[in-house]
NUTOR-838038 format. One record per residue (C-alpha): x, y, z. Coordinates in steps of 0.25 Angstrom, whole numbers, padded with zeros to 4 digits, always signed. Each point is the difference from the previous one (the first is absolute). Layout:
XYZ...
***
This chain:
+0009+0102+0062-0011-0003-0010-0008-0009+0009-0010+0010+0006-0010-0009+0007-0003-0014+0004-0015-0004+0003-0002-0013+0007-0013-0007-0004+0003-0014+0007+0009-0004+0011+0000-0014+0004+0009-0011+0006+0003-0011-0010+0001-0016+0001-0008+0001+0013+0011+0006+0007+0010-0011-0002+0014+0003+0005+0011-0001-0011+0013-0004+0008+0006+0012+0007-0007+0010-0008-0014-0003+0006-0014+0002-0007-0002+0009-0012-0011+0010-0004-0005+0007-0013-0003+0014-0002-0008+0002-0012-0004+0013-0006+0004+0012-0010+0013+0007-0002-0001+0015-0005+0012+0005-0008+0004+0014-0005+0012+0000-0009+0008+0012-0006-0001-0002-0015+0012+0009-0002+0009-0008+0010+0011-0008-0008-0004-0013+0006-0013+0001-0007+0005+0005-0013-0001-0013-0008-0014-0002+0004-0007+0001-0014-0010+0012+0000+0001+0003+0015+0001+0015-0005-0014-0001-0006-0006-0005+0013-0009+0010+0008+0007+0007+0012-0005+0005+0013+0002+0014+0005+0014-0004+0004+0004-0005-0014-0001-0015+0004-0006-0012-0006-0010-0007+0009-0004-0014-0001-0004-0012+0009+0003-0015+0001-0005-0012+0008+0010-0005+0010+0002-0012+0009+0010+0000+0011+0003-0013+0007+0009+0001+0012+0003-0005+0014-0010+0004+0011+0012+0003+0009+0007+0009-0010+0013-0001+0008+0001-0015-0004+0001+0003-0015+0013-0002-0006+0001+0013-0007-0002-0007-0014-0012+0004-0009-0005-0008-0012-0007+0008-0011-0010-0010-0006-0002+0006-0014-0014-0005-0002-0003-0007-0014-0012+0006-0006-0005+0005+0013+0003-0013+0008+0010-0004+0010+0012-0009-0005+0011+0001+0010-0007-0005+0012-0005-0012-0006+0013-0004-0007+0010+0002+0012-0010-0006+0010-0005-0011-0009-0014+0004+0002-0012+0000-0009-0002+0012-0010-0014+0004+0001-0008+0002-0013-0007+0013+0001-0014+0001-0006-0010+0011+0000-0006-0005+0013+0013-0001+0008+0000+0009+0012+0010+0011+0001+0004-0006+0014+0001-0014-0005+0008-0010+0009+0015+0001-0002+0007-0014+0001+0014+0001+0006+0003-0014-0005+0013-0006+0007+0003+0014+0006+0014+0001-0006+0000+0015-0002-0006+0001+0014+0010-0008+0007+0011+0009-0007-0007+0012+0006-0004+0007-0014-0010+0011-0001-0007-0004-0013-0006+0012-0008-0009-0001-0012-0004+0013-0007-0009+0001-0012+0006+0006-0013-0009-0003-0011-0010+0010-0005-0006-0011-0010-0001-0012+0008-0012-0009-0003-0012+0008+0004-0011-0004+0010+0009-0007+0009+0001+0009+0012+0010-0010+0008+0010+0003-0011+0011+0010+0004+0000+0012-0009+0004+0014-0002-0009+0012-0003+0008+0010-0008-0002+0009-0012-0002+0000-0015+0003+0010-0011-0012+0008-0004-0002+0003-0015+0010-0009-0005-0002-0012-0010+0010-0011-0005+0001-0013-0006+0000-0013+0008+0005-0014-0004-0005-0012+0006+0000-0015-0002-0013-0008+0003-0002-0015+0001-0011-0008+0005-0001-0015+0005-0013-0002-0007-0007+0005-0013-0006+0014+0003-0007+0012-0006+0006+0010+0009+0014+0005+0005+0002+0009+0012+0010+0010-0004+0010-0003+0011+0010-0011+0005-0005-0010+0010-0013+0007+0004+0006+0013+0003-0006+0014-0002-0002+0002-0015+0006+0011-0008-0014+0005-0006-0001+0003-0014+0000+0015-0003-0008-0002-0013-0009-0011-0001+0001+0000-0016+0014+0003-0001+0004-0003-0014+0015-0001+0002-0001-0010+0011+0007-0013-0003-0002-0015+0004+0009-0011-0004+0001-0015+0003+0011-0010+0001+0002-0014+0005+0014+0001+0006+0006+0013+0006+0011+0000-0011-0008-0005-0012-0006+0007-0012-0012+0009+0004-0013+0001-0007-0009+0013+0000-0014-0001+0005-0009+0008-0010-0005+0012+0007-0014-0003-0004+0001-0013+0008+0001+0006+0014-0004+0013+0007+0001+0006+0014-0011-0004+0009-0004-0014+0005-0011-0010-0004-0009-0004+0012-0005-0014+0004-0012+0002-0009+0008+0003-0012-0003+0015+0000+0011+0011-0002+0003+0009+0012+0008+0013-0002+0012-0002+0010+0013+0007-0002+0007-0010+0009-0002-0012-0010+0002-0004-0015-0010-0010-0005-0002-0008-0013-0013-0007-0005+0009-0010-0007+0007-0003+0013+0015-0001+0005+0006-0014+0000+0005-0006+0013+0016+0000+0002+0003+0010-0012+0008+0012+0003-0008+0013-0003+0007+0013+0000-0007+0013+0000+0004+0015-0001-0009+0011+0002-0002+0014+0006-0004+0002+0014-0003+0013+0009+0004-0006+0013+0015+0003+0003+0003-0004+0015+0013+0005+0006+0005-0014+0003+0014+0003+0005-0006+0006+0013+0001-0014+0005+0015+0000+0001+0000+0012+0009-0011-0006+0009+0008-0013+0002+0013+0008+0002-0006+0010+0010-0008-0011+0008+0014-0006+0002+0007+0013+0004-0011+0004+0009+0001-0013+0008+0016+0001+0000+0002+0014+0003-0013+0006+0005-0008+0012-0003-0003+0013+0007-0014+0000-0005-0004-0015+0002+0004-0009+0012+0005-0013-0005-0005-0013+0007+0014-0006+0003+0012+0008+0003+0012-0010-0002+0000-0003-0015+0015+0000-0004+0000-0008-0013-0011-0002-0010-0001-0011-0011-0010-0001-0012-0006-0013-0006-0007+0000-0013-0005-0012-0008-0003-0001-0015-0007+0013-0003+0006+0007+0013+0014-0006-0003-0001+0007-0013-0005+0012+0007+0013+0000+0009+0009-0001-0012-0007+0012-0005+0002+0007+0013+0015-0004+0000+0002+0005-0015-0006+0014+0003+0006+0000+0014-0013+0004+0008+0007-0004+0013+0006+0014+0003-0011+0007+0008-0003+0015+0000+0011+0002+0011+0010-0008-0008+0000-0012+0009-0001-0015-0004-0013-0006+0002+0002-0014-0002+0013-0007+0004-0002-0013-0008-0010-0006-0011-0004-0014-0004-0006+0001-0014-0006-0014-0002-0004-0007-0013+0002+0013-0008+0009-0005-0010+0007+0011-0009-0013+0008-0001-0004+0013+0006-0014+0006-0003-0009+0012-0003-0001+0004+0014+0005+0014-0003-0005+0001-0014-0010+0010-0005-0012-0009-0004+0007-0012+0006-0007-0012+0005+0005-0005+0014-0004-0014-0002+0006-0002-0014+0010-0011+0001+0004-0005-0015+0013+0003-0006-0006+0000-0014-0009+0012+0005+0010+0009+0007+0012+0010-0003+0005-0003+0015+0011-0010-0003+0014+0005-0002+0008+0002+0008-0002-0013+0007+0012-0002+0009+0007+0007+0012+0012+0003-0007+0002+0008-0013-0004-0007-0013+0001+0004-0014-0011-0004-0010+0008-0001-0013-0013+0001-0009-0004+0013+0006+0014+0005+0005-0007+0003+0013+0008-0002+0013-0006+0001+0014-0002-0007+0013-0012-0003+0009+0009+0005+0012+0006+0012-0008-0007+0011+0009+0004-0008+0013+0014-0001-0005+0001+0015-0003-0003+0004+0014+0007-0012+0006-0012-0006+0007+0002-0011+0009-0014-0007-0002+0002-0015-0001-0009-0007-0010-0003-0015-0002-0006-0004-0014-0007-0014+0002-0007-0007-0011-0007-0013-0003+0002-0008-0013-0012+0006-0005+0006+0014-0003+0011-0007-0008-0011-0007-0009-0007+0014-0001+0013+0003-0007+0006+0012+0007+0006-0005+0013+0014-0004-0005+0003+0014-0004+0002+0004+0014+0013-0008+0000+0004-0001-0015+0001+0011-0011-0013+0003-0008+0004-0010-0011+0003-0012+0009+0015-0001-0004+0007+0002+0013-0002+0001+0015+0001+0013+0007+0003+0004+0014-0010+0003+0011+0001+0013+0007+0008-0001+0014-0013+0005+0007-0009-0011-0007-0002-0015+0000-0007-0008-0011-0006-0013+0003-0008-0010-0008-0009-0009+0008+0002-0013-0008-0012-0007-0006-0010+0009+0006-0012+0007-0006-0004+0015+0001-0008-0002+0013+0001-0009+0012-0003-0014-0005-0014-0005-0001-0005-0010+0011-0007-0009-0002+0004-0004-0014-0009+0006-0011+0000+0005-0014-0011+0010+0003-0002+0013+0008-0009+0011+0001+0004+0014-0004-0005+0014-0002+0000-0003-0015-0008-0013+0002+0003-0015+0002+0015-0002-0004+0004-0014-0005+0013-0006-0004+0004-0012-0008+0009-0005+0011-0002-0001+0015+0006+0013+0006+0013+0001+0007+0000-0004+0015+0012+0006+0005-0001+0010+0012+0012+0010-0001-0004+0008+0012+0012-0006+0009+0010+0006-0010-0007+0014+0002+0001-0001+0015+0015-0002-0002+0001+0011-0009-0007+0010+0010+0009-0005+0011+0012+0001-0009-0004+0014-0005-0002+0005+0015+0014-0005+0004+0006+0007-0013-0006+0013+0004+0001-0001+0015+0013-0007+0002+0007+0001-0013+0000-0015-0001+0001-0003-0015-0012-0010-0005+0004-0012-0007+0004+0002-0015-0010+0001-0011-0004-0013-0006-0006+0000-0014+0002-0007-0014+0013+0004-0006+0005-0001-0015+0014-0003+0004-0003-0013+0007-0011-0004-0009-0012+0002+0009-0006+0011-0008-0004-0006-0014-0009+0004-0012-0014-0005+0000+0002-0010-0010+0009-0008+0009-0011-0001+0011-0010-0004-0011+0008-0013-0003+0002-0003+0015-0015+0000+0002-0003-0008-0013+0005-0012+0007-0011+0000+0011-0013-0006-0003-0012+0010+0002+0009+0012+0002-0008+0009-0010+0012+0009-0002-0004+0011-0010+0004-0001-0015+0006+0014+0001+0002+0010+0011-0003+0015-0002+0011+0009+0004+0001+0015+0002+0003+0010-0011+0005+0014+0000-0012+0009-0003+0000+0014-0003-0012+0008+0006+0006+0014-0003+0001+0002+0015-0002+0014+0005+0010-0001+0011-0003+0012+0008-0014-0006+0003+0003-0014-0003-0011+0000-0011+0000-0009-0011-0004+0006-0013+0000-0011-0011-0010-0011+0002+0001-0010-0005+0015+0001+0001+0010-0004-0010+0007-0013+0003+0015-0002-0001+0010-0011+0003-0003-0011+0010+0008+0000+0013+0009-0011+0003-0009-0008+0010+0007-0011+0008-0006-0011+0009+0006-0008+0012+0006-0013-0005-0007-0013+0006+0005-0014+0004-0004-0013-0005-0013+0001+0008-0003+0014-0006+0003+0007+0013+0008+0012+0000+0015-0001+0003+0003+0015+0004-0005+0009+0011-0005-0004+0014-0005-0013-0001-0010-0003+0012+0001-0014+0006-0013-0004-0007+0007+0003-0013+0014-0005+0003-0006-0013+0005-0012-0001-0010-0012-0008-0001-0004+0007-0013+0004+0009-0011-0003+0015+0004+0000+0011-0010-0003+0015-0002-0009-0002-0012-0013-0006-0003-0010+0001-0012-0014+0005-0001-0010-0011-0001-0009+0000-0012-0012+0002+0009+0005+0015+0002+0006+0001-0014+0013+0005-0005+0006-0014+0003+0013+0003-0007+0003+0011+0010+0006-0001+0014-0010+0002+0011+0007+0011+0005+0008-0001+0013-0005-0015+0002+0010-0011+0002-0002-0015-0002+0002-0013+0009+0003-0013-0008+0000-0011+0010+0010-0012-0001-0006-0013-0001-0002-0007+0013+0007-0013-0004+0009-0005-0011-0011-0008-0006-0008+0012-0001+0011+0008-0006+0004-0010-0011-0015-0001-0004-0001+0014-0002+0014+0001-0007+0005+0011+0010+0015+0001+0000+0000+0006+0014+0002-0010+0012-0012-0003+0008-0002+0003+0014+0003-0014+0005+0013+0000-0008+0005+0012+0006-0004-0002+0015+0000-0012+0008-0011+0005+0009-0008+0013+0005+0011+0001+0011+0011-0001-0010-0006+0011-0008-0003+0010+0012+0014-0003+0005+0005+0005-0013-0009+0012+0000+0005+0004+0014+0015-0002-0004-0003+0010-0012-0006+0010+0010+0012-0001+0009+0009+0003-0013-0009+0012-0003+0001+0005+0014+0015+0000+0000+0000+0008-0013-0010+0010+0007-0010-0002-0011-0010-0006+0010-0003+0002+0015+0002-0011+0010-0014+0000+0004-0005-0002-0014+0007-0014-0002-0012-0006+0007-0010+0008-0008+0006-0005-0013+0000-0014+0006-0015+0002+0002-0002+0004-0014+0008-0012-0005-0008-0010+0008-0013+0006-0006+0006-0003-0014+0004-0014+0004-0013-0004+0005-0007+0006-0012+0009-0005-0011+0001-0014+0006-0014-0002+0002-0009-0008-0009-0010+0011-0001+0010+0009-0007
***
């Protein structure tokens, strides 16, 4: 067993000792896991460059990771279920989503033992043990509260890195990383062959930036040049909103794929135990993983490489929910990869998209995301859940169509695909706003952000996944757009639909992913052609919408099926942050209905007003509850969440019908 030590730095009771149903109070064990893996074991054979890592006197590769284990104080009351909360850029995601609690923004001054909010306690009431284990070596630095992994890099090796850089304001400097992560430093501060290009859309023509117009280093607040290999700078400046793409040589080559062994082995340790290290709970029978966005793509990469088989040839995870990953994987096992990179115009990790074999007729390649699972007849169950935003990113439809968007394809028998209709990438924003803070600066959109909270659907997914694994009860069928019933349509049809709605601000054109040849060196997943050669576009399809602009396929939450507004998975960047022709990635829109018929006619809005749709607030909330009951019968919603949806709907009613809107 590769887990060889567990150092506990903090042990504390959570939520002031509140008792959660029959399970009782919970506590957290916070500390460090120590690993020692065998680089020659077949389970580790697909970890890029593991053979180049330093070894101890037993021939094992050692490394450590931060870990949090949240579990019942009375271990015997646990249900035997474990949730691996695959942290996103070092921060928890599963606990705040399933428990509808706040997700803390971790800053440099956030203490390592910050208060953990258990929200509504859903996971606690279900008796889950919740584990979060650090897996990134390159998480944003100087934030000790982030959960990270401390691994190895390859000494004496150099190679090219390819990155996209974008700023919300005009700037003289770019950090050579995505979203404030640890930079790949330039190996040569005057590298003549380094390339910088700029474009205004991900798929439009590119213009080279003359080499004399930029250099490695940064310009300080006084305008002085500072030699710094983590930055590029320009005295002329970089324009806000434009997409800058840089390729250069670095001498830092981290072994990123150790992360997969860390998560796999932390799960196996808790499920099966270890002769070397006592586990804190003995009754774990089934383990599920949840990842969102970055970590949803991480889990798709985990599946594709079949990192789920541990060194003793046992299944680690029994079920997986990969949320809002669309059709993408990522650079998580790539030599010189970037864990945070999330744009399909900058990656080679697209095809295969689907859980069943697909053939790309352009490249004549046939493959499946589940191919390695299928080869060994793995029984792991997987749910792929997406918002509307991943469809507008251009890659989500390929998990249920052929790559050219010409026909529907099947879903693997051990998988489900669900669209959460008319939602954005993250849980909806409340209160309504067009502006948020991010690690990249203030982010502003042209429309108000999407308000829909899809967490109730994820709770139902986890409940159904557990029954599928534990009792063999099939979950409800996949629910997503389809070509054969007209609910998966080309982008131009959606453009016409939103052209009817005043102030919709639908884009003139939509960027779609293309086939890109990076001359991939497959044995180490290293890209060798930067920039890549660009081939034919994939056949992106979007969810069809009704007369209100709300999507007709997928799982429609009561707030969408009984609407007060149009809710979308797209929004455009505001001119204040530049790039106003581009989607503000991952962000959706709320376009309220007029409150009255008079207001509707005055604005020329073809959508019926709130007053024309519902006779009263009670009428509206009654319809919301009816829709919730329907979803419960279909098993897409838990009964306890009918009132949660009604509470959300009541907030919407009060806001949209008030004079202050």
